[in-house]
VEXNUVO-43983 format. One line per 8 residues: number of its first residue (from 1); for each residue x, y, z of C-alpha. Coordinates in steps of 0.2 Angstrom, whole numbers, plus 2048, in hexadecimal, padded with zeros to 3 digits. Example, Ala and Ser with C-alpha at 12.3 -4.5 7.8 and 13.67 -1.06 7.14 Angstrom:
2
1	83E/7EA/827 ~ 844/7FB/824
This chain:
81
1	EBF/06C/4B4 ~ EC5/06D/4C6 ~ ED6/075/4CB ~ EE2/073/4DA ~ EEC/084/4DB ~ EFA/08B/4E4 ~ EFB/09E/4E8 ~ F0B/0A7/4EF
9	F09/0B6/4FA ~ F14/0C5/4F4 ~ F12/0CC/505 ~ F19/0BE/510 ~ F1F/0B1/503 ~ F13/0A3/50A ~ F09/097/4FF ~ EF6/094/4FF
17	EF0/083/4F7 ~ EDD/083/4F1 ~ ED1/079/4E6 ~ EC3/080/4DC ~ EB9/07D/4CC ~ EBB/08E/4C6 ~ ECE/094/4C7 ~ ECB/0A6/4C0
25	EBD/0AA/4CC ~ EC5/0A2/4DA ~ ED5/0AC/4D7 ~ ECC/0BC/4D6 ~ EC3/0B8/4E7 ~ ED5/0B6/4EE ~ EDC/0C6/4E6 ~ ECC/0D1/4EA
33	ECD/0CC/4FD ~ EBD/0C1/4FE ~ EC7/0B2/505 ~ ECC/0B4/517 ~ ED9/0A8/517 ~ EE3/0B2/50A ~ EDC/0C4/50E ~ EEB/0C9/518
41	EF8/0C2/50D ~ EF4/0CB/4FD ~ EFA/0CF/4F1 ~ EFA/0BE/4EA ~ F01/0B5/4DA ~ EFA/0A5/4D2 ~ F0B/09A/4D0 ~ F04/089/4CD
49	EF4/080/4C8 ~ EEF/06E/4C3 ~ EE0/06A/4B9 ~ ED4/05B/4BC ~ EC4/055/4B5 ~ EBE/04B/4C5 ~ EBB/055/4D4 ~ EBF/048/4E0
57	ED0/045/4D9 ~ ED4/058/4DA ~ ECE/059/4EC ~ EDA/04A/4F1 ~ EE8/053/4E7 ~ EE5/063/4F1 ~ EE6/058/501 ~ EF5/050/4FB
65	EFE/060/4F8 ~ EF9/067/508 ~ F03/059/510 ~ F16/05B/514 ~ F1E/050/507 ~ F14/055/4F7 ~ F14/067/4FC ~ F27/067/4FE
73	F29/05D/4ED ~ F1E/06A/4E4 ~ F27/079/4EB ~ F38/072/4E7 ~ F32/06F/4D5 ~ F2C/080/4D3 ~ F3C/087/4DA ~ F34/08E/4EA
81	F3F/084/4F6
């Protein structure tokens, strides 16, 4: 399985979008500070994820969410905006 996920920084309220094949392991890497992109934004909360059987589809979805419209739509749906 492949996952596209959205983290929210409890420190600054900003979001991080990622892609992984092991969501639990990847989240622990973020929480423990092993990821440079989120190190200074800890503590983090996993607020959303999508699951896919095809890694290429998941990667395309991550790219789509990182774009303006899809990102805004997802945040609205989650009540984040």
